[in-house]
C-alpha positions in Angstrom: 7.4 19.3 -126.0 5.9 21.4 -129.2 7.2 21.5 -132.1 9.2 24.9 -132.2 10.9 23.9 -128.2 15.1 24.4 -129.3 17.5 21.0 -127.8 21.0 21.9 -128.0 24.0 19.8 -127.1 26.2 21.8 -124.9 29.9 22.0 -127.0 32.4 19.9 -126.0 30.3 16.5 -125.6 30.8 15.4 -129.4 34.0 15.1 -131.2 33.6 14.1 -135.1 36.7 11.4 -135.7 39.0 12.7 -138.3 39.9 9.5 -140.5 36.5 8.2 -140.8 34.0 11.4 -139.5 32.0 9.0 -136.9 30.8 11.5 -133.9 32.2 10.4 -130.8 31.1 10.9 -127.1 34.0 13.1 -125.6 34.1 11.6 -122.4 34.7 8.3 -124.0 37.0 9.8 -126.5 39.1 10.5 -123.4 39.2 7.0 -121.1 40.5 5.4 -124.8 43.4 7.7 -125.1 42.6 9.7 -128.0 41.7 7.1 -129.8 39.1 6.7 -132.7 36.6 3.0 -130.8 35.9 2.6 -134.3 38.6 3.1 -137.2 41.0 3.6 -134.8 42.4 6.5 -135.8 44.9 8.0 -133.2 44.0 11.5 -132.4 47.0 13.7 -131.6 48.4 13.8 -128.0 49.4 17.4 -126.6 53.1 17.1 -125.3 51.2 16.9 -122.1 48.3 14.7 -122.9 50.5 12.3 -123.5 52.8 12.3 -120.0 49.7 11.9 -119.4 48.6 9.0 -120.9 51.5 7.3 -119.5 52.8 8.0 -117.0 50.9 6.9 -113.4 48.7 10.3 -111.7 50.1 11.8 -109.2 54.0 10.9 -109.2 54.6 13.8 -112.4 57.1 16.3 -111.5 57.6 17.8 -114.7 61.3 19.9 -115.5 62.7 22.4 -117.3 59.2 24.3 -117.9 60.4 27.8 -118.5 63.1 27.9 -120.9 62.6 29.3 -124.4 63.8 29.9 -127.2 66.0 32.9 -128.4 65.7 34.3 -131.9 69.9 34.7 -132.2 69.7 34.4 -135.9 66.8 38.0 -136.1 65.0 35.3 -138.5 62.3 36.7 -140.9 60.4 33.9 -142.7 56.6 34.9 -143.6 56.9 36.9 -139.9 59.9 37.4 -137.4 61.1 34.0 -135.5 60.6 36.4 -132.4 57.1 37.1 -133.1 56.2 33.5 -133.8 57.4 32.6 -130.7 56.0 34.7 -128.5 52.4 33.9 -130.6 52.9 30.8 -129.9 53.5 30.3 -126.7 50.6 33.1 -125.5 48.1 30.2 -128.1 49.3 26.9 -126.5 50.1 28.2 -122.9 54.0 26.2 -122.8 57.1 27.8 -123.6 58.4 25.2 -126.3 57.9 22.2 -128.8 58.6 19.1 -125.9 57.5 18.4 -122.3 59.7 16.5 -119.4 58.9 15.1 -116.7 59.8 12.1 -114.3 58.0 9.7 -112.7 56.4 6.2 -112.9 54.9 3.7 -115.5 53.0 1.0 -113.7 56.3 1.6 -110.7 58.8 1.8 -113.3 60.3 5.2 -112.2 61.5 6.8 -115.9 62.0 10.1 -117.1 60.3 11.2 -120.2 60.4 13.4 -122.7 56.9 14.1 -124.9 56.8 16.5 -128.3 54.3 18.7 -128.6 53.7 19.0 -132.8 50.8 21.6 -131.9 54.6 24.5 -131.0 55.6 24.9 -135.1 55.2 21.3 -135.4 56.8 19.6 -133.1 60.1 21.2 -133.7 63.4 20.5 -133.1 66.1 23.9 -132.0 68.6 24.8 -128.8 65.1 23.9 -126.6 63.8 20.6 -127.6 67.7 19.5 -127.8 69.3 21.0 -124.2 65.9 19.9 -122.5 66.3 16.1 -124.4 69.8 15.7 -123.1 68.8 16.7 -119.7 66.1 14.7 -119.1 69.2 11.9 -120.1 71.3 13.8 -118.2 68.9 12.7 -115.3 68.5 9.7 -116.1 72.2 8.5 -115.9 72.8 9.5 -112.2 69.3 8.6 -111.5 69.8 5.6 -113.0 65.7 6.0 -114.7 65.0 5.2 -117.5 64.6 6.9 -120.4 61.3 7.1 -123.0 61.2 9.5 -125.7 57.8 10.1 -127.6 58.8 12.2 -130.5 56.5 13.3 -133.3 57.9 16.4 -135.2 58.5 18.1 -138.3 62.4 17.6 -137.5 65.1 20.3 -136.9 63.1 24.0 -136.7 65.0 25.9 -140.1 64.0 29.1 -138.5 67.8 28.0 -135.8 69.3 26.7 -139.3 72.6 24.9 -138.3 71.8 25.6 -134.4 68.7 23.3 -134.0 70.8 20.6 -136.4 73.9 20.4 -133.6 71.3 19.0 -131.9 71.1 15.6 -133.8 74.5 15.2 -132.4 74.2 17.1 -129.2 71.2 14.3 -128.2 72.5 11.8 -129.7 75.4 11.8 -127.8 73.9 12.0 -124.4 71.8 8.9 -125.4 75.6 6.9 -126.3 76.3 7.5 -122.7 72.9 6.2 -121.3 74.5 3.6 -123.2 77.4 3.4 -121.9 75.5 3.1 -118.4 73.6 0.8 -118.8 70.3 2.2 -118.3 68.1 1.7 -121.3 65.9 3.6 -124.0 63.0 3.0 -125.1 61.9 5.4 -128.4 58.2 6.1 -129.1 57.5 7.4 -132.5 54.1 9.2 -133.2 53.0 10.3 -136.3 54.3 12.2 -137.7 58.1 11.5 -137.3 60.0 13.0 -139.7 63.3 14.9 -140.5 66.8 15.9 -138.1 64.3 13.7 -135.4 64.4 10.8 -137.4 67.7 10.5 -138.1 68.9 11.3 -134.8 67.4 10.0 -131.5 64.5 8.9 -132.6 65.2 5.5 -133.9 68.2 4.8 -131.6 65.9 3.1 -129.3 66.9 0.1 -127.4 63.4 -0.4 -128.6 61.5 1.4 -130.9 58.0 1.6 -131.2 55.4 3.7 -133.0 51.5 3.8 -133.3 50.0 2.8 -135.8 50.2 4.6 -139.1 53.0 6.8 -138.2 54.0 8.8 -140.8 58.2 8.2 -140.2 60.8 9.5 -142.7 63.4 11.5 -143.0 62.5 13.2 -146.5 58.6 13.0 -146.8 57.0 11.0 -149.7 56.3 13.5 -152.2 59.9 14.3 -152.2 61.1 11.4 -152.4 58.7 10.5 -155.6 59.7 13.7 -156.8 63.4 12.7 -156.6 63.3 9.6 -157.6 61.4 9.9 -160.4 59.2 6.8 -158.9 56.0 5.7 -157.4 56.5 5.2 -154.0 54.7 1.2 -152.6 52.0 0.9 -150.9 52.3 2.2 -147.2 55.5 3.6 -147.8 56.7 5.3 -144.5 54.1 4.1 -142.2 54.6 2.3 -139.1 53.7 -1.3 -140.3 55.8 -0.7 -143.6 58.5 0.1 -141.6 58.3 -2.9 -139.3 58.2 -5.4 -141.9 61.0 -3.6 -143.0 63.2 -4.5 -140.2 63.1 -0.1 -139.2 60.7 -1.3 -136.0 60.7 -3.9 -133.1 57.0 -3.2 -132.2 54.0 -1.5 -133.6 51.6 -1.0 -130.7 48.0 0.5 -129.8 48.4 4.1 -127.7 46.1 1.6 -124.9 49.2 -1.2 -125.2 52.3 1.5 -124.9 51.4 1.1 -120.6 51.6 -2.7 -119.5 54.5 -3.6 -123.2 57.2 -0.4 -121.6 56.8 -1.7 -118.2 57.1 -5.6 -119.1 60.0 -4.7 -120.9 61.4 -2.0 -118.5 61.0 -5.6 -115.8 62.7 -7.8 -119.1 65.7 -5.0 -118.9 66.1 -5.4 -115.0 64.5 -1.7 -114.1 
């Protein structure tokens, strides 16, 4: 090959880890469930990717994909909420910040609701609350365990009090699920904050977090400014919460399916 002959690598063949900056072969990264093989950083997943990594291939049935938020308050921040909705929907090809589906997890029939942080920070508005409630209701009717994967900045400010009402709505639905003696497993991914943490995310029969996930109500910077004290190392990270009794397990993404299946078998499902 002559010195001036150029070789090119097709785009998308390699990805760079956001934490350690190591280059990873895209196919290997995908097969490793988007976890860096070097530093074990867990890349954020879309709601659809989360469903596909949890449920058995060929068993997935999505529900309520066409439910779309409405700008009932004519809310305007840096732009009108109605415009923000339309732009985000067009960019991502989905209607809101959560994907709900029925399927099987290693043979166990389950209902799964998975947040998508890329849709307005995974914020919870009326559509998110309604879709979660419907998923829980399907779990009650069909006696399918419910799994909710949280990855959210909290309640959606553009829907004001209407978004805060979803905290009570989803929690009430989970109370009915508990009365029906059907398990609920909560998976907390990075980040899980605000009204999502303060409602259904911490109500699981099992609360499982991914490694180093930020989990809390207010962010650490806000807390430090409020109490005027420096917070402990690792405060509001998964491992800190596990140590202080707020979580049941911290599991790498590759272990979620077998551990959840084992738990469901112990629950009698």
